[in-house]
N, C-alpha and C positions, 0 to 999 in steps of 0.2 A: 542715415536713418531712411527706413522706410514706413510706409503708410500702413497700421495693421488696425485690426479693430479694436475698439475700448473696451476692456475686461477689468481694468483696475486704473484709477487716476492718483498720482501723488498730489499732494498739496504742500507747498511750502508756504509753512507760518511762521512768519516773523511779528515776534511782538516786542515789545519794552521789559524792561527788568524792571526802572522805579521810575519816580517823578509823578507829576501831575497828570498821568495818562491813562486813568483809569476808565475813562469813557472811549478812549481807543481800544485797549484791549477787550472790554465787554462788547462792544460792537464785534469786534474781530472776531471774539469766540463766539457768538448768537451767531455768525454767517458760518463759520466752522462747524457747529453743530448742525446745519440745516443739510450738512453732505451725508450720503447714506455711510454709513459707518463699515459695513459689509464690502464695498468697493474702492474705500478709497485709505491710503497711507499718508500718514504725516511725517515731513522732516522739517523740526521745530528748529529755531533761531532765537533766544531767549529763555530766560528762567520761566515767565509766566506762562508762555506755549506749551511746554512741557510738562510742566505743571498741568494745564487744562488738559492734556491727552492723557495724561496718567490718572487724571482725577474722573474722566468722562470713559475710560477704558478703550480707548481707541487704540488704533493699528501704530505704533509709533517706528519707523523706518531708520529714520537718523536724529540726532539730536546734536546740536552746535550751539556754543557759548560764545559771545564774542563780548569788548568791553564798550565805553559807551559811545566811544566813535567805531564801530567796526574797519577793519582796512580791509585793502582788496584782495589781501592772501586769503583772508576769514572768509569772503564773499565767494572767492572763488574754488575753495575748498568745499562749501555747498552746493554750488552747479557743478563741480565734477563729481560728487557724491550723486546729487539728479543723476547726471546724466548716465552715467555708469548703472544706475537702478533701470534707468529707460532702456537702455543697450541689452541687459541682460534679460530682459522682456519680463 
């Protein structure tokens, strides 16, 4: 990996799918909405994050779902996708 000027940024947005975590998701989405929609692409993990990105019409690069307890293989798939996105430029 080499240093390049920042033109676009990718954010991996991990949310909960259910349970008593409404405050967590609300605060997470509030912070995500502060990011510039023109220069930020999102990679989502979780149903609520994907719904938020679709509802706010932001750029979605990838969407991943997982079970109640995500496995290492699921997390690895997200990181490989993000790494490939960075390497492509």
